[in-house]
N, C-alpha and C positions, 0 to 999 in steps of 0.2 A: 398432469392434473391430479392434485391429491386425492386423496378417498374420500366418497363424498360425508360418511360416518364424522370423518376425523373435522372434514372442514366445518360442517354444522356445528358441532360441536364447538368450535374454535370462536365462529362467528357467534355464536350465543353465551358466551362469557365477555364478548366483546362487543355490546353494543353502542358505545359510545365510538369506537373506533369506526364499525359499520357503518355507522351516519355519516362521518366524517368524511370514510372514504369514497361514498355514496356524492356527496357533494363536491370531493377533490374530482371526481370521473366528469364532473363538468366543467372543469376549469385545466387539468392539466393534462396532457393528450398520451402522454408513456401512463394509462390505465391508472390515472389519479396520481401518480406517483412525480417527483421532481428530482430523481436519480437514479436511472437505471437498474443500479441494485437494490432498491427499494421496492422494486414489482416483485409481488409474490401472489399468486390464487389462495384464499380467494383476497385478501389483503395484508400488509403488516400493520402492526399497532402501531396508534398514534400517542405520542411519549409528551409528557407534561414536564417532566423532570426527573433529574440522572443525581446520583452523588456516590463518589468512591467507586464500585464496580456494580454498580446497580441502577437499574433506569424503571420509571412507573409509566404505566398507560392511563388514558383517561378514564379509562373504567377501574382502576385501582390494583392493577395488576401488576406483580415486580419480576423484573427479570434479572437474571446474571449478566451482564452483555458482554458479549466478545465480539462487539462493532468496534467500541471506544473512539468513535468521531471518524469511522474510516479509518483508522490508525493513527491519528494524530493527539491521542490522548493516554499516554504511557504512563502518565502521571496518574492516570485514574480521571473521573469527573469531578469537577467541584474543589480540585485542590486546594486550599485556605492560601496558599502564596501565590498562584494564579488570582482568584478572585479576589483578593486584596489590591494587587498590581491593577487591573482593571478599573475595581471599584475607586480607586484614588485617582487612577488618569482620566475617568470619565469625568471626575468633577472639577477638573484641570482644564481640560477642554479635548474634543475629540481631534480635529486637524486644525493645522497651525498656518497651512499653506504656505512653509518656511522650513527649514532646515532646523532639526531641535536634538538637545544632549543624548537623548535617549539613541537616537540610532547608533551613533557613536561605541556609547557601551554595548549594545547589542552587537555589533559588528565584531568588535575586539574578543568578544564573547564566543561569539562563532568562528574565528580564528584562530584564538587561541585551541578549542577542542578538537579542529578541522587544519590542519597544519596546509593543506593544500591549497587555503581559500587566504591565498595573498591578495586579493581583491574580490569584493562582493558588490552585487548587484542586487537589490531587494524590489518584488514584483510581489502580484497579488494574489498567486496563485501556482501549483508545480508546473502545470500545463503549459502557463505562459512564459515559467522559468526557463522551461525544453524549447519551445519557438524561440527565444530570445538566444538560447546555446546556439541553436544553428546559425541564425542570423551572424553571431561571433564569430563562429569557427568560417563560415563562409567568408565574413570581410576580411579574418586574419590570412588564410591562406589564398584567395582570390580563385578557391573554386568553387564548384556549382553542387555537386552530387554528395548523396550521405547514404550510408551503411547502416541498416536498423536488421533485428533479427525476428525471426518469428514468435508470435506469442507475446513477444515483450511490449509491453503498454506505457505510453507517454503520454498521453492524453485521448482528447475526443477529437480533436478541429486540426485541419489543415494536414501539413508533411508528419504532425505528430499522431494522426488517427490511425488504426489498426489497421491492418491489411485489408483492401476489400472494401472497406467503409464506402456507404453511398453519399454521392453528392463531395466527394472529394478525387482529386487527382492529384498523384506523385511522380512526375515523371522524373523528377531527380532522385528517388528514395530508391534503394536496393534493399530488398528483402533477403537475408540468407538465413541456412538452418542453423540453431544455436547447438554450440561446441563445438565445431569441424575449423581449426586455423588455416587448416592448409583450403581452403575454401573461401577463407579471409583473405588470406595474403595474395592468392591470386587474382582476386577482384581489386584489389589496394594498390596492386602493378600494373596498374595502366596509369596511376599518381592523378585521377580524376577528384578524387574523395577528399572534400574538407572534414567531416565530423564520421566516426564511428560512434552509436549511441546503445547502451547498455542497462540495461533494469537491474538496478543494486540487488544482490540476492538471490534474481532469477526471475522466472516469467511471471505474470498472475499473481498479485497483493507478494511483493518477496518472497518467492523461490517455490509454487507450486511446481514450476520443472527449472530445477537449480541449474546456477553454471557448474562444471565441473572445473575443479581447481587449475588443473596443468592448463586448461585453456583460457582463463583468466590470467594467469600469471604470465602468457606468452603474449596476449593481446596487446599490451602496452609496447612490446618490443616491435610487434611487426607495425601498429601505428606508426610511431618511433620512422621506422626504416624507409616508410614512404610518405614522409612530411604532412601525415594526415591525425588531425585532433581525436581523442578518446574522452568520452562522456561518457562518467557514472551518473544514471539517474536517480538518484538517494531520496527522493521526494517521500518514499515511504521507510526508506530503511534508515535515513541521517536522522543518527542520534538516538536512535531503538536499538540497532544491533549492538552500538558499543557508542563509547561516548565520539569516538573518531568516524563514526558510521561503516557501513558493510563493508568498504573500500579498508579500514584499519584491518579488520578481521582478517581478510584474506589477504594481506600485504601488499595491496595495490594503489600506485598512485595516479591517477588521472589528468589529464590535463583540464579538463571542465567538470563542476560535477552541479550538480541540480538539488535544492533543496524545498519541503514543504511538510506539513503535516508537523511533527513533531518541534521543528525548530520555532514555530510559531506560539505552541502552548496551548492551539486548540484554536485561536485567531486563524484566518484565512492568512496565509504567506504564499512565498514563492520567492526565491532565489538561483541565482547562478552565481560561483564562488572558482577560482580559479588561480590559474598561473597572471602575474602582472602583465607581462609583455602580450598577451592573450586579450588579455582584458582593456588594455589601453586602446582598442578599438571604441569605447567608449568616450575616450577623453574628448570635451567637445573643442579643444584646440587642435587638433587633427584633420586636415583636410576632408570637403563635404563627402567626398566619394571614397575615402578612408575610415570611415567613420558610424557610428548608429548613434544617433540620439534615441535616448529614451524615455519615455513620461508614462505616467499613470497615477491618478488619484488618488491610490492606496498606499502607492508605493515606501513603506517605512513610515506609513501614521502614526501617531502617538500610542494609539491602542495595541495596536500589533508589534510596536516597540516593548512598550510595558510588560504583555504578556511573554514575549520572548524573551527578555532578561529574566524573566523570573522564572521560567521553565530552564532557562539554560544554564543557570547558578546552582539548579538542583540536578542537571545532567551531569554536571563537574566531575562530582568523584565517584562517578559509573553507577549508582548506587541503584537511581532506578532501573536501568537496564540490566544491572543482576538481579534484582528482583522480579523481572518479568521475564527473564530467560530462565531463571528458578522454576517459577512456579509454572513455566509453558514444559521445563522439562519434565515435572510432576502431572500435568495433564496428559502430556505425553507418555509416560508411562503405565499411569494408572489406565488410560483409555487403552492401551496395547495389553494390556493385562487382563481387560474384560475380552476383549475383540478374541484374544486368544482361549480365552476358559470357553467364550461360547462359539469356536470353533468358524466366526467372520472373518471372511478373507478378506483384510485390510490394514490398515496403518494407520496412525499417526504421525505424522514428522514436520520439523522446524524447529526454530529457537523461539521465537519473539512472536510469532505468527504459525498458531498449529494447524497445518494443512488434515484433511481428512481423504483417504483412499480407500475407496472399497473397488476391489478385484483381485486379480491373481497375482499371486506375491512369486515372484522372480529369483530373489536373492532377500539376504536380509543386508544392508549396509551397514558400514561402520560407523558411517556418520548419521547421527539423529538428525540433521538437514536433508536430508534426500531419501526420496520414496522407496519400496519395494520394486520397482520397474524400472527398466531403460526405456519400456515402450512410450512414448510420446500417445500413441492413439489408445493408451489403457488411460493415462493420465489425466486426458482432458477428452473421455470416451463419452458423445454425445448421450448414450442412450441412459447415462447416469445423471443427466441433467433432470427429470421428472421424481428419479427417486433421490437426489437431493431435495430438491422443493417440497414432495412430504414428509421427507425427515427435518427439515428447517420447520415446518408445519407443528409435525409433533414435536418439537422441542422447545417453539412457543408457548406451544398449549402446556410444557411444565415448566415454564420461567426459565427458559434459557434462551438468550436470543444470538444468534449466529448470521456470519454473514453468508445466508444462502446454504447454510450445513457444511460449506464448501472448507471454510477455514476460522480460526478461534484466535481472535488479537489480543493478546495479553497485556497484561498492564501491572503496574507495580502495588496497585491497589487490588489486584485478586488475590483471593486467600486458598489456602488447601480446603476451607470448608465450602468453598463456592465450586472449585475441581472435584469436591466429591459427589456433590450437589449435580455437575453438570453430567459425571462419568454415570449417574445413577439414573438419569434422565434418558443419557446417549444408549444406556442399555436397555433400558424401555422400549423405548421408541424403536430399536432395530427388532427385538422379540417381535413387538407387534407389526410391523412388515415382514418379518420372516412367518408370520403366523398367516397374513394374507397373499403372501406370495409376493410382493412387492420387491424382496431382492434376492428372488429366485434365479432371474435374468445375470445377474452381474454374478451372481456366486456357481455359476451353472459350471460344471465340470473342473472345480477346483478340490483340489484333494487337503 
């Protein structure tokens, strides 16, 4: 729980959000929020509009936004090309209940940027894509079991839910530790597995816990050896990390890939793409026992396609991804300079999503996408949750909106001025927390 003083100060500056939160608590069971990541004590601000790198709440408070549509808005809020495409298509029609030209153009753009997309199946969300990929793999291989990795996120329902989730049984899913190829090969040797799923970039919003490159490059060889399909979940990283996704960065070619977020330009979307022979299980001419019939009201609807086309055309030259990575590097560099000057034990790391680690420094990694420790217990230390929550509140009070102070989602719309303000806000917030003793436990024993 945040200190009483900062919480009260925060509420006083947001009377409109407070009133809305009180109404929301009577409607929505998750402490008045409609998404688990939007829960904060006392509440997150209620936003009315956004543009570029900023958003504004009902009380007129301005925020530099590092949520960016939960990662979907690499172009920033309200990009003119996306807005125009949606407005023009809305005037033409929302839903035809038919095939339409836009879906073909959109699919060709996706395939052009991501060569593994020999065939494409569109759905309404990334989670839906992951659930569909499991069915595709099972139907293609005739096997049932799935390998997933600890801490990797693929959705909230059924067999993509986090390990240990209430109300879910996953008897056909095996969870393995990350980055241990020997453990994977030992499990696959049974030849019972249809699919191995990994989260592109690493666990927790594209890389709080990153994949080791040696492991990732060996994994496709091992899955192929035992007749198991490999899926890279690029819902977060697809068209964000590079034009061809995270798999292009690391030089890995999976059998299947799931997409979401950026591919729709900010409109809800999901997709499974992959090898033509694997995706043939969706062919309606196949025998019933060897095919999947996929339906969905919102599959490749005109608004989705129009926004997706506009976005993908902008992704083609790689400039948005380059800009997001460059401004991410600036935040990382300036933030780490500040932490070192203040002798605060912590680091910022990542590419287009910058993670904040507070805790012991074991080593200085040569790759900026890696944290300064190999200890999983330190990276996801539960003791840091209340500290990060208080930091999140203090940053909001200073006009900086983050994803729980855990990471900063960068976009091509962010500027150096935005980052300078952000680092200053982070510095003053940490100063206050040091003064109150909130950071003492996390820094104890650190030299």
